[in-house]
TIPA-416630 format. One record per residue (C-alpha): residue in three letters; x, y, z. Coordinates in nm, 4 decimals. Last residue first. Layout:
N
code:ALA x:X y:Y z:Z
...
This chain:
439
code:ASP x:-2.6241 y:3.5110 z:-11.7008
code:ALA x:-2.9621 y:3.4361 z:-11.8590
code:THR x:-3.1048 y:3.0904 z:-11.7996
code:ASP x:-3.0799 y:2.7775 z:-12.0108
code:PHE x:-3.4105 y:2.6348 z:-11.8975
code:GLY x:-3.4457 y:2.2926 z:-11.7428
code:LEU x:-3.8180 y:2.2892 z:-11.6665
code:ALA x:-3.7463 y:2.1280 z:-11.3285
code:GLU x:-3.5854 y:2.4551 z:-11.2181
code:PHE x:-3.9159 y:2.6355 z:-11.2543
code:GLU x:-4.1036 y:2.3741 z:-11.0525
code:SER x:-3.8451 y:2.3965 z:-10.7728
code:VAL x:-3.8582 y:2.7775 z:-10.7739
code:VAL x:-4.2385 y:2.7696 z:-10.7448
code:SER x:-4.2259 y:2.5189 z:-10.4592
code:ALA x:-3.9689 y:2.7264 z:-10.2691
code:TRP x:-4.1881 y:3.0333 z:-10.3118
code:ALA x:-4.4902 y:2.8453 z:-10.1763
code:ALA x:-4.2916 y:2.7204 z:-9.8785
code:GLU x:-4.1806 y:3.0730 z:-9.7872
code:PRO x:-4.5296 y:3.2204 z:-9.8284
code:THR x:-4.6782 y:2.9397 z:-9.6180
code:ALA x:-4.8494 y:2.6608 z:-9.8041
code:SER x:-5.1854 y:2.4926 z:-9.8678
code:GLY x:-5.3922 y:2.7665 z:-9.7032
code:SER x:-5.5863 y:2.8270 z:-10.0244
code:GLU x:-5.4538 y:3.1807 z:-10.0563
code:VAL x:-5.0992 y:3.0563 z:-9.9973
code:LEU x:-5.1170 y:2.8043 z:-10.2798
code:SER x:-5.2879 y:3.0660 z:-10.4998
code:ILE x:-4.9836 y:3.2904 z:-10.4647
code:GLY x:-4.7740 y:3.0031 z:-10.5989
code:ASN x:-5.0091 y:2.9723 z:-10.8967
code:THR x:-4.8995 y:3.3241 z:-10.9895
code:VAL x:-4.5415 y:3.2017 z:-11.0192
code:LEU x:-4.6313 y:2.9220 z:-11.2636
code:THR x:-4.8724 y:3.1449 z:-11.4548
code:GLN x:-4.6044 y:3.4117 z:-11.4984
code:ILE x:-4.3546 y:3.1514 z:-11.6127
code:GLY x:-4.5927 y:3.0259 z:-11.8810
code:ALA x:-4.6974 y:3.3685 z:-12.0058
code:PHE x:-4.3407 y:3.5018 z:-12.0253
code:ASN x:-4.1840 y:3.2042 z:-12.2036
code:GLU x:-4.1555 y:3.3469 z:-12.5542
code:GLY x:-4.0424 y:3.6845 z:-12.4235
code:ARG x:-4.2504 y:3.9604 z:-12.2760
code:PHE x:-4.0527 y:4.2752 z:-12.1961
code:GLY x:-4.2314 y:4.5284 z:-11.9804
code:GLY x:-4.5668 y:4.6965 z:-11.9841
code:ALA x:-4.7031 y:4.9233 z:-12.2544
code:ALA x:-4.8869 y:5.1104 z:-11.9809
code:SER x:-4.5500 y:5.2566 z:-11.8842
code:ASP x:-4.5979 y:5.4894 z:-12.1799
code:GLY x:-4.8543 y:5.6907 z:-11.9856
code:ALA x:-5.0032 y:5.5311 z:-11.6727
code:SER x:-5.1904 y:5.8474 z:-11.5836
code:ALA x:-5.3252 y:5.8771 z:-11.9393
code:ALA x:-5.4563 y:5.5212 z:-11.9286
code:LEU x:-5.6229 y:5.5851 z:-11.5915
code:GLY x:-5.7812 y:5.9019 z:-11.7266
code:GLY x:-5.9159 y:5.7172 z:-12.0306
code:TYR x:-6.0360 y:5.4486 z:-11.7937
code:VAL x:-6.2461 y:5.6981 z:-11.5997
code:GLU x:-6.3687 y:5.8799 z:-11.9127
code:GLY x:-6.4740 y:5.5565 z:-12.0812
code:LEU x:-6.6240 y:5.4447 z:-11.7517
code:ARG x:-6.8602 y:5.7397 z:-11.7348
code:GLN x:-7.0139 y:5.6499 z:-11.4002
code:GLY x:-7.3914 y:5.6181 z:-11.3972
code:GLY x:-7.3986 y:5.4014 z:-11.0861
code:PHE x:-7.1623 y:5.1334 z:-11.2154
code:PHE x:-7.4480 y:4.9199 z:-11.3491
code:GLU x:-7.5937 y:5.2101 z:-11.5466
code:ASN x:-7.2724 y:5.2980 z:-11.7263
code:GLU x:-7.2862 y:5.6511 z:-11.8612
code:THR x:-7.1414 y:5.7106 z:-12.2068
code:GLU x:-6.9468 y:6.0378 z:-12.2168
code:SER x:-6.5970 y:5.9085 z:-12.2952
code:ILE x:-6.7103 y:5.6376 z:-12.5367
code:ASP x:-6.9677 y:5.8051 z:-12.7611
code:PRO x:-6.7837 y:6.1276 z:-12.6814
code:ASP x:-6.4982 y:5.9976 z:-12.9024
code:GLU x:-6.1593 y:6.0834 z:-12.7496
code:ILE x:-6.0507 y:5.7217 z:-12.7022
code:ALA x:-6.2015 y:5.6384 z:-13.0422
code:ASP x:-5.9889 y:5.8972 z:-13.2209
code:LEU x:-5.6714 y:5.7628 z:-13.0597
code:GLN x:-5.7351 y:5.3956 z:-13.1299
code:SER x:-5.6263 y:5.1661 z:-12.8439
code:PRO x:-5.9882 y:5.1209 z:-12.7452
code:PHE x:-6.1353 y:5.0084 z:-12.4121
code:GLN x:-6.3216 y:4.6803 z:-12.4537
code:GLY x:-6.6683 y:4.6818 z:-12.2959
code:THR x:-6.7852 y:4.3920 z:-12.5123
code:GLU x:-7.0517 y:4.5256 z:-12.7499
code:HIS x:-7.0440 y:4.8969 z:-12.6670
code:PHE x:-6.6664 y:4.9188 z:-12.6661
code:TRP x:-6.6354 y:4.6951 z:-12.9737
code:GLN x:-6.8654 y:4.9322 z:-13.1650
code:VAL x:-6.6496 y:5.2302 z:-13.0676
code:ALA x:-6.3415 y:5.0370 z:-13.1780
code:ALA x:-6.5003 y:4.9676 z:-13.5163
code:ASP x:-6.5410 y:5.3401 z:-13.5757
code:ALA x:-6.1763 y:5.3956 z:-13.4790
code:SER x:-6.0661 y:5.1307 z:-13.7273
code:THR x:-5.9435 y:4.7953 z:-13.6010
code:LEU x:-6.1850 y:4.5533 z:-13.7700
code:TYR x:-6.1516 y:4.7301 z:-14.1048
code:ASP x:-5.7724 y:4.7106 z:-14.1072
code:ALA x:-5.7825 y:4.3397 z:-14.0200
code:LEU x:-6.0344 y:4.2956 z:-14.3026
code:ARG x:-5.8089 y:4.4781 z:-14.5501
code:VAL x:-5.5174 y:4.2612 z:-14.4442
code:ALA x:-5.7334 y:3.9529 z:-14.5019
code:TRP x:-5.8150 y:4.0862 z:-14.8480
code:GLY x:-5.4487 y:4.0850 z:-14.9406
code:THR x:-5.3777 y:3.7587 z:-14.7589
code:ASN x:-5.6451 y:3.5554 z:-14.9342
code:LYS x:-5.4839 y:3.2133 z:-14.9770
code:GLY x:-5.3306 y:3.2141 z:-14.6298
code:THR x:-4.9742 y:3.0969 z:-14.5688
code:ALA x:-4.8595 y:3.4425 z:-14.4525
code:PRO x:-5.0892 y:3.4327 z:-14.1505
code:VAL x:-5.2672 y:3.7679 z:-14.1006
code:SER x:-5.2748 y:3.9384 z:-13.7616
code:PHE x:-5.5459 y:4.1029 z:-13.5501
code:PHE x:-5.4049 y:4.2246 z:-13.2202
code:SER x:-5.4905 y:4.1967 z:-12.8523
code:GLY x:-5.5109 y:4.3757 z:-12.5191
code:GLY x:-5.4285 y:4.2607 z:-12.1724
code:TRP x:-5.3356 y:4.4359 z:-11.8516
code:ASN x:-5.2135 y:4.7943 z:-11.8557
code:GLY x:-5.0647 y:5.0269 z:-11.5985
code:GLY x:-5.1420 y:5.2603 z:-11.3135
code:GLY x:-4.9557 y:5.5067 z:-11.0929
code:GLU x:-4.7822 y:5.2487 z:-10.8725
code:PRO x:-5.1138 y:5.1361 z:-10.7227
code:PHE x:-5.4329 y:5.2730 z:-10.8840
code:ALA x:-5.6552 y:5.5719 z:-10.8203
code:SER x:-5.9492 y:5.6613 z:-11.0475
code:SER x:-6.1749 y:5.4202 z:-10.8617
code:VAL x:-6.4432 y:5.2133 z:-11.0339
code:ARG x:-6.7900 y:5.1693 z:-10.8759
code:TRP x:-7.0092 y:4.8821 z:-10.7581
code:GLY x:-7.2874 y:4.9723 z:-10.5158
code:GLU x:-7.5764 y:4.7497 z:-10.6148
code:ILE x:-7.5854 y:4.3751 z:-10.6633
code:GLY x:-7.8545 y:4.2818 z:-10.9175
code:ASP x:-7.6091 y:4.1583 z:-11.1791
code:ALA x:-7.2740 y:4.0933 z:-11.0142
code:ASN x:-7.1658 y:3.8398 z:-11.2783
code:GLU x:-7.2826 y:4.0526 z:-11.5693
code:ALA x:-7.1521 y:4.3834 z:-11.4390
code:ILE x:-6.8238 y:4.2174 z:-11.3434
code:ILE x:-6.7792 y:4.0876 z:-11.6976
code:GLY x:-6.8517 y:4.4328 z:-11.8365
code:ALA x:-6.5850 y:4.5886 z:-11.6171
code:MET x:-6.3266 y:4.3229 z:-11.7063
code:TRP x:-6.2172 y:4.4783 z:-12.0386
code:ALA x:-6.1143 y:4.7990 z:-11.8618
code:PRO x:-5.8678 y:4.6254 z:-11.6321
code:THR x:-6.0294 y:4.5572 z:-11.2962
code:ILE x:-5.8441 y:4.4585 z:-10.9796
code:VAL x:-6.1493 y:4.3541 z:-10.7781
code:THR x:-6.2755 y:4.5001 z:-10.4508
code:ALA x:-6.5334 y:4.4390 z:-10.1762
code:TRP x:-6.5379 y:4.0628 z:-10.1455
code:GLU x:-6.7799 y:3.7839 z:-10.0502
code:LYS x:-7.0935 y:3.9737 z:-10.1453
code:ASN x:-7.2886 y:3.6506 z:-10.2013
code:GLN x:-7.3826 y:3.7464 z:-10.5570
code:PHE x:-7.0293 y:3.8580 z:-10.6271
code:GLY x:-6.8849 y:3.5345 z:-10.4920
code:ALA x:-7.1374 y:3.3329 z:-10.6911
code:GLY x:-6.9878 y:3.4719 z:-11.0117
code:TRP x:-6.6355 y:3.3740 z:-10.9070
code:ASP x:-6.7284 y:3.0290 z:-10.7776
code:ALA x:-6.6295 y:2.8253 z:-11.0846
code:HIS x:-6.2987 y:3.0123 z:-11.1086
code:GLY x:-6.2485 y:3.1983 z:-11.4378
code:ILE x:-6.1964 y:3.5294 z:-11.2630
code:PRO x:-5.9990 y:3.4674 z:-10.9480
code:ILE x:-6.1261 y:3.3175 z:-10.6179
code:GLY x:-5.8671 y:3.3320 z:-10.3380
code:ALA x:-6.1025 y:3.5135 z:-10.1008
code:SER x:-5.8238 y:3.7623 z:-10.0286
code:VAL x:-5.7030 y:3.9705 z:-9.7327
code:GLY x:-5.6659 y:3.6704 z:-9.5041
code:ASP x:-5.3285 y:3.7577 z:-9.3517
code:GLU x:-5.1641 y:3.4671 z:-9.5388
code:ALA x:-5.2764 y:3.6314 z:-9.8633
code:ALA x:-5.1154 y:3.9561 z:-9.7497
code:GLU x:-4.7935 y:3.7618 z:-9.6865
code:ALA x:-4.8172 y:3.6071 z:-10.0333
code:PHE x:-4.8611 y:3.9480 z:-10.1966
code:THR x:-4.5481 y:4.1050 z:-10.0485
code:MET x:-4.3626 y:3.7725 z:-10.0731
code:PHE x:-4.4215 y:3.7544 z:-10.4481
code:LEU x:-4.3111 y:4.1140 z:-10.4995
code:ASP x:-3.9866 y:4.0492 z:-10.3120
code:LYS x:-3.9320 y:3.7228 z:-10.5017
code:ILE x:-3.9992 y:3.8900 z:-10.8352
code:GLU x:-3.7487 y:4.1677 z:-10.7734
code:ALA x:-3.4932 y:3.9278 z:-10.6208
code:ASN x:-3.4789 y:3.6997 z:-10.9266
code:ASP x:-3.1974 y:3.4731 z:-10.8048
code:ALA x:-3.4137 y:3.1623 z:-10.7510
code:LEU x:-3.5966 y:3.2459 z:-11.0748
code:ASN x:-3.2847 y:3.2197 z:-11.2902
code:TYR x:-3.3734 y:3.4787 z:-11.5504
code:PRO x:-3.5381 y:3.3454 z:-11.8621
code:ASP x:-3.3509 y:3.3817 z:-12.1922
code:GLY x:-3.4684 y:3.6454 z:-12.4398
code:SER x:-3.1066 y:3.7419 z:-12.5010
code:GLU x:-3.1335 y:4.1204 z:-12.4844
code:PRO x:-3.4662 y:4.1595 z:-12.3031
code:ASP x:-3.3589 y:3.9141 z:-12.0294
code:GLU x:-3.6650 y:3.7247 z:-11.9120
code:PHE x:-3.8933 y:3.7002 z:-11.6069
code:ALA x:-4.0134 y:4.0441 z:-11.5016
code:SER x:-3.8458 y:4.2805 z:-11.7426
code:PRO x:-3.9861 y:4.6347 z:-11.7101
code:LEU x:-4.2307 y:4.5460 z:-11.4308
code:LEU x:-4.5877 y:4.6755 z:-11.4549
code:ASN x:-4.7374 y:4.3484 z:-11.5804
code:VAL x:-4.6067 y:4.1746 z:-11.2682
code:ALA x:-4.8350 y:4.3939 z:-11.0568
code:ALA x:-5.1410 y:4.2941 z:-11.2592
code:GLN x:-5.0489 y:3.9281 z:-11.2135
code:PHE x:-5.0170 y:3.9867 z:-10.8390
code:ALA x:-5.3673 y:4.1333 z:-10.8327
code:SER x:-5.5004 y:3.8205 z:-11.0011
code:SER x:-5.3176 y:3.5923 z:-10.7560
code:LEU x:-5.4454 y:3.8227 z:-10.4821
code:SER x:-5.7986 y:3.7128 z:-10.5598
code:ASP x:-6.1473 y:3.8451 z:-10.4889
code:VAL x:-6.0321 y:4.1380 z:-10.2782
code:PHE x:-6.1111 y:4.2804 z:-9.9319
code:TYR x:-6.2753 y:3.9713 z:-9.7881
code:ASN x:-6.5967 y:3.9568 z:-9.5870
code:ASP x:-6.6965 y:3.9940 z:-9.2209
code:SER x:-6.5605 y:4.3451 z:-9.1945
code:THR x:-6.3616 y:4.5597 z:-8.9502
code:ALA x:-6.0214 y:4.3873 z:-8.9564
code:VAL x:-6.0870 y:4.2788 z:-9.3149
code:TYR x:-6.0768 y:4.6429 z:-9.4255
code:ALA x:-5.7581 y:4.7390 z:-9.2417
code:ARG x:-5.5749 y:4.4406 z:-9.3910
code:GLY x:-5.6993 y:4.5373 z:-9.7346
code:ALA x:-5.5829 y:4.8931 z:-9.6866
code:ASP x:-5.2427 y:4.7456 z:-9.6027
code:LEU x:-5.2624 y:4.5574 z:-9.9329
code:PHE x:-5.3269 y:4.8782 z:-10.1285
code:SER x:-5.0567 y:5.0657 z:-9.9367
code:GLU x:-4.8045 y:4.7897 z:-10.0123
code:TRP x:-4.9065 y:4.7759 z:-10.3776
code:THR x:-4.8386 y:5.1473 z:-10.3946
code:ALA x:-5.0712 y:5.4481 z:-10.3893
code:ALA x:-4.9056 y:5.7914 z:-10.4071
code:ASP x:-5.1901 y:5.9498 z:-10.6062
code:GLY x:-5.4349 y:5.8213 z:-10.3458
code:GLY x:-5.3085 y:5.5562 z:-10.1026
code:ILE x:-5.5696 y:5.2789 z:-10.0889
code:PHE x:-5.8059 y:5.4764 z:-9.8629
code:GLU x:-5.7555 y:5.7982 z:-10.0616
code:GLY x:-5.8837 y:5.6257 z:-10.3737
code:PHE x:-6.1783 y:5.4928 z:-10.1749
code:THR x:-6.2551 y:5.8448 z:-10.0582
code:GLU x:-6.2646 y:5.9713 z:-10.4156
code:PRO x:-6.4483 y:5.6747 z:-10.5650
code:ASP x:-6.7273 y:5.6958 z:-10.3022
code:THR x:-6.8081 y:5.5989 z:-9.9420
code:ALA x:-6.4797 y:5.4686 z:-9.8039
code:VAL x:-6.3414 y:5.3058 z:-9.4850
code:GLY x:-6.6286 y:5.2655 z:-9.2382
code:ALA x:-6.6798 y:4.8932 z:-9.2966
code:ALA x:-7.0413 y:4.9566 z:-9.3955
code:SER x:-6.9192 y:5.2254 z:-9.6339
code:THR x:-6.6720 y:4.9803 z:-9.7903
code:MET x:-6.9524 y:4.7297 z:-9.8456
code:ASP x:-7.1977 y:4.9815 z:-9.9911
code:ARG x:-6.9166 y:5.1356 z:-10.1984
code:ASN x:-6.8439 y:4.8091 z:-10.3742
code:PHE x:-6.5036 y:4.8414 z:-10.5374
code:ALA x:-6.3614 y:4.8217 z:-10.8883
code:VAL x:-5.9912 y:4.9009 z:-10.9011
code:GLY x:-5.8477 y:5.0244 z:-11.2301
code:LEU x:-5.5915 y:4.9112 z:-11.4849
code:PRO x:-5.5957 y:5.0314 z:-11.8439
code:GLY x:-5.6556 y:4.7256 z:-12.0632
code:ILE x:-5.5935 y:4.7995 z:-12.4303
code:ASP x:-5.8160 y:4.7016 z:-12.7183
code:THR x:-5.7704 y:4.6141 z:-13.0844
code:GLY x:-5.4245 y:4.6662 z:-13.2306
code:TYR x:-5.3197 y:4.5755 z:-13.5845
code:GLY x:-5.0522 y:4.3064 z:-13.5793
code:THR x:-4.7464 y:4.2312 z:-13.7937
code:ILE x:-4.5932 y:4.5794 z:-13.8126
code:VAL x:-4.2215 y:4.5587 z:-13.8941
code:GLY x:-3.9859 y:4.7437 z:-13.6580
code:ASP x:-3.8050 y:4.4307 z:-13.5461
code:VAL x:-4.1418 y:4.2664 z:-13.4787
code:SER x:-4.4365 y:4.5027 z:-13.4404
code:GLY x:-4.7671 y:4.4880 z:-13.2534
code:GLN x:-4.6179 y:4.6053 z:-12.9227
code:THR x:-4.4622 y:4.9060 z:-13.0956
code:VAL x:-4.7966 y:4.9936 z:-13.2538
code:LYS x:-4.9620 y:4.9757 z:-12.9114
code:TRP x:-4.6864 y:5.1955 z:-12.7697
code:ASP x:-4.7710 y:5.4751 z:-13.0103
code:VAL x:-5.1391 y:5.5048 z:-12.9216
code:TRP x:-5.3231 y:5.3936 z:-13.2333
code:ARG x:-5.4594 y:5.5455 z:-13.5554
code:ASP x:-5.2118 y:5.8293 z:-13.6119
code:GLU x:-5.0521 y:5.6815 z:-13.9231
code:ILE x:-5.1593 y:5.3481 z:-14.0655
code:GLU x:-4.8496 y:5.1437 z:-14.1497
code:PRO x:-4.9065 y:4.8585 z:-14.3918
code:LEU x:-4.9131 y:4.5100 z:-14.2409
code:GLU x:-4.6291 y:4.2629 z:-14.3020
code:VAL x:-4.7858 y:3.9216 z:-14.3438
code:TRP x:-4.6957 y:3.6631 z:-14.0826
code:ASP x:-4.5050 y:3.3342 z:-14.0800
code:GLU x:-4.1906 y:3.5299 z:-14.1733
code:PRO x:-4.2024 y:3.6678 z:-13.8191
code:ALA x:-4.0847 y:3.3323 z:-13.6773
code:ALA x:-4.1073 y:3.3852 z:-13.2998
code:MET x:-4.4230 y:3.5918 z:-13.3591
code:MET x:-4.6612 y:3.3422 z:-13.1981
code:GLU x:-4.4388 y:3.3195 z:-12.8898
code:THR x:-4.4054 y:3.6967 z:-12.8628
code:TRP x:-4.7831 y:3.7496 z:-12.8850
code:TRP x:-4.8646 y:3.5063 z:-12.6072
code:ASP x:-4.9248 y:3.7657 z:-12.3337
code:LEU x:-5.0581 y:4.0231 z:-12.5800
code:GLU x:-5.3468 y:3.8166 z:-12.7125
code:ILE x:-5.3614 y:3.7197 z:-13.0794
code:LEU x:-5.6768 y:3.7415 z:-13.2929
code:HIS x:-5.6225 y:3.5578 z:-13.6179
code:VAL x:-5.7122 y:3.6497 z:-13.9758
code:ASP x:-5.7414 y:3.4205 z:-14.2799
code:SER x:-5.7980 y:3.1201 z:-14.0545
code:LEU x:-5.5423 y:2.8489 z:-13.9873
code:GLY x:-5.6115 y:2.4776 z:-14.0291
code:ALA x:-5.2744 y:2.3881 z:-14.1753
code:GLY x:-5.0385 y:2.6868 z:-14.1838
code:GLY x:-4.7169 y:2.4973 z:-14.2439
code:SER x:-4.7596 y:2.2524 z:-13.9589
code:SER x:-4.5929 y:2.4353 z:-13.6698
code:LEU x:-4.7922 y:2.7508 z:-13.7387
code:GLY x:-5.1173 y:2.5571 z:-13.7327
code:ASN x:-5.0381 y:2.3862 z:-13.4026
code:ARG x:-4.9560 y:2.7175 z:-13.2336
code:LEU x:-5.2688 y:2.8787 z:-13.3754
code:VAL x:-5.4925 y:2.5956 z:-13.2586
code:THR x:-5.3373 y:2.6059 z:-12.9108
code:GLN x:-5.3672 y:2.9836 z:-12.8828
code:ALA x:-5.7323 y:2.9802 z:-12.9833
code:SER x:-5.8052 y:2.7249 z:-12.7135
code:ALA x:-5.6209 y:2.9319 z:-12.4522
code:GLY x:-5.8044 y:3.2446 z:-12.5611
code:ASP x:-6.1429 y:3.1037 z:-12.4707
code:PRO x:-6.4462 y:2.9182 z:-12.6047
code:PHE x:-6.3236 y:2.9564 z:-12.9629
code:SER x:-6.5181 y:3.1076 z:-13.2538
code:GLU x:-6.4195 y:3.0755 z:-13.6179
code:VAL x:-6.6013 y:3.3889 z:-13.7267
code:ALA x:-6.7232 y:3.3872 z:-14.0878
code:VAL x:-6.6979 y:3.7068 z:-14.2907
code:LYS x:-6.8897 y:3.7241 z:-14.6189
code:ILE x:-6.7311 y:3.9308 z:-14.8928
code:GLY x:-6.9323 y:4.1774 z:-15.1044
code:TYR x:-6.6945 y:4.4602 z:-15.0195
code:GLU x:-6.9102 y:4.7311 z:-14.8645
code:GLU x:-7.2075 y:4.5166 z:-14.7636
code:GLU x:-6.9905 y:4.2362 z:-14.6282
code:PHE x:-6.7852 y:4.4838 z:-14.4245
code:SER x:-7.1053 y:4.6470 z:-14.2959
code:ALA x:-7.2481 y:4.3116 z:-14.1868
code:LEU x:-6.9309 y:4.2241 z:-13.9959
code:LEU x:-6.9402 y:4.5485 z:-13.7988
code:GLU x:-7.3180 y:4.5486 z:-13.7516
code:PRO x:-7.2976 y:4.2197 z:-13.5624
code:PRO x:-7.0520 y:4.3576 z:-13.3038
code:PHE x:-6.8313 y:4.0529 z:-13.2527
code:ASP x:-6.8431 y:3.8484 z:-12.9314
code:MET x:-6.5103 y:3.7119 z:-12.8153
code:TRP x:-6.2903 y:3.4100 z:-12.8797
code:ALA x:-6.1331 y:3.4822 z:-13.2170
code:ALA x:-6.0387 y:3.3245 z:-13.5500
code:VAL x:-6.1359 y:3.5235 z:-13.8601
code:THR x:-6.2486 y:3.3656 z:-14.1856
code:LEU x:-6.2958 y:3.5344 z:-14.5207
code:LYS x:-6.5616 y:3.4408 z:-14.7774
code:GLU x:-6.6429 y:3.4864 z:-15.1447
code:PRO x:-6.2833 y:3.5663 z:-15.2264
code:LYS x:-6.1605 y:3.8722 z:-15.4193
code:ASN x:-5.8602 y:3.7820 z:-15.6356
code:GLU x:-5.9701 y:3.9609 z:-15.9532
code:GLU x:-6.1369 y:4.2484 z:-15.7698
code:THR x:-5.8026 y:4.3269 z:-15.6106
code:ALA x:-5.6492 y:4.3027 z:-15.2635
code:LYS x:-5.2717 y:4.3073 z:-15.2943
code:GLU x:-5.0538 y:4.0077 z:-15.2131
code:GLY x:-4.8173 y:3.9825 z:-14.9189
code:GLY x:-4.5897 y:4.2574 z:-14.7847
code:GLY x:-4.2659 y:4.0661 z:-14.8163
code:GLY x:-4.0871 y:4.2029 z:-14.5103
code:ALA x:-4.3067 y:4.0016 z:-14.2807
code:GLY x:-4.4428 y:3.7060 z:-14.4744
code:GLY x:-4.5515 y:3.6877 z:-14.8368
code:GLY x:-4.4563 y:3.3264 z:-14.8803
code:GLY x:-4.4803 y:3.0753 z:-14.6039
code:GLY x:-4.2848 y:3.0070 z:-14.2888
code:THR x:-4.2383 y:2.7087 z:-14.0668
code:CYS x:-4.2455 y:2.7446 z:-13.6933
code:ALA x:-4.0246 y:2.5561 z:-13.4526
code:THR x:-4.2200 y:2.4274 z:-13.1564
code:LEU x:-4.1855 y:2.6595 z:-12.8615
code:ALA x:-4.0954 y:2.5034 z:-12.5294
code:LEU x:-4.2954 y:2.6606 z:-12.2506
code:ALA x:-4.6205 y:2.4724 z:-12.3002
code:THR x:-4.9042 y:2.6768 z:-12.1597
code:PHE x:-5.0177 y:2.7176 z:-11.8010
code:THR x:-5.3971 y:2.7481 z:-11.8237
code:ALA x:-5.5170 y:3.0750 z:-11.9681
code:PHE x:-5.5922 y:3.3631 z:-11.7302
code:ALA x:-5.4350 y:3.6254 z:-11.9569
code:ALA x:-5.6737 y:3.4989 z:-12.2217
code:ILE x:-5.9433 y:3.7008 z:-12.0491
code:GLY x:-5.7884 y:4.0153 z:-12.1995
code:ALA x:-5.9305 y:3.9465 z:-12.5398
code:SER x:-6.2686 y:4.0153 z:-12.4037
code:LYS x:-6.6217 y:3.9204 z:-12.3200
code:LYS x:-6.6574 y:3.5527 z:-12.3866
code:ARG x:-6.9153 y:3.5037 z:-12.1159
code:LEU x:-6.8927 y:3.4138 z:-11.7505
code:LYS x:-7.2210 y:3.3526 z:-11.5727
code:MET x:-7.1347 y:3.1117 z:-11.2948
C-alpha cells in the first residue's frame, strides 16, 4: 500500500490511546506568561519542530534565509507516535521535546490539560477563521496557531456509479445521496441502492464514515461543563447513530477497509468501492493510492450540511530554551503564504482567510480529479458547514472513546458481531475503564 505522511488529519486514525492522562508539569513562560522575546542576543543556531508530514522545502529554506536560523524537522511516522513522545515529554518536565510541536485536533485537549506547559501566543488578527482560533485557545488564551482544516466531502468514482446507473457527475451524485437535504440515513440508503445493482461496495469503510458523523455532534462523549465522560450505556444519541451505521454495515454497504488498513491502497486499484468520506486532507492520499484509476471526483453535497474532520496546530512548549524564536517560527509556518505552500505540498486545506480566497488555491485544477478545482469545492463545503465545522466538545478522553466505539462498527463490518452484540461489547469495554461518569 502506498500511504505517505500526507496530513495532520491522518492522526485521527491513531491506535486507541491511553485514556488516563498523566499529570503534566509546567515550566516558566507558560500560558499567561508570554515567554521570552526573540532578539538578536538570544537567537539560536537551530530550531526543531516535531511533526509527521512533509514540509514544503521552500518554506523552511526561506525562514533560514530571513533569520539565519536552521530549522530541523523531528519527523515521526504518524500522529500517534508524535502524540506519545509529546505526552511523555510533558510528564517529565519537557525532556525530549522540540522547540515547536504539531498537535492534532483530536488530542489537543489532552495535551493542553495543563496550559502552563505552553507558551501564550500573541493574537494575530484576521488570519484564521474564527472557530479555528477558538479551538487553538485554552480559557481564552491562544496556545496553538492553526494549520489546516478538514472540510468534509464525498469522493466518488463516476465510472463505477455510472455503470450502476445511479450517478454520472458530481451534481447527479449529490442528488443520489440526498442533495442539500442529505442525511446520514439518505447516504446509507443510497449505499444500499448502489450495492443492489453493483458487484462492488458503496464505501471503503463505515467505521470511517461513522467517525465523520461523530465529529458533527455538539458533545458526543463528554459533558462540556465537567469534562467527565457520559455513561455510554445511557448515551442514546451515540447508540442511535451507532445502530444506523452498524445496520448498514450488516447490509453489506461497506468493504470494511479504512485508511491505514494494509489493503486500502489495493482496494482502490481493484475498484472495490465507489465512495470514500473525504476530508480535504485525504484527497491527495486518494490520488496517490488510486493512481491510474480514472473517474474519481468530489461531490459538493454532504450529509447533515457538512462539517470538519481533522486539522492541527503548532504550539510551543514552555520548557524550551528558545521560546521567543519558536513563537516566531510557529507564526511563520502558519502564515497565509505558508498555507498556500502546504496546500500544494500535502493537499491540506487552509484555515487562513487570505489563503482560502487565494486564486492559487481556489482556481488550481486537480488533474487526478478530472480537472476539478478542489480548493473551490472544499471552500464551498467549508462555507456550507459554517461554524458547525468547528465540531463539538472534545475532552481529554474524546479520542480514546471515539476509537473504542468506532471499533464496534468494524466488528459488524467484519461479520464478527451483529449490531446489537457489537454495541454490547463496546459498552462492556467502556465500563471496564472505570470512569467517573457525568450525572
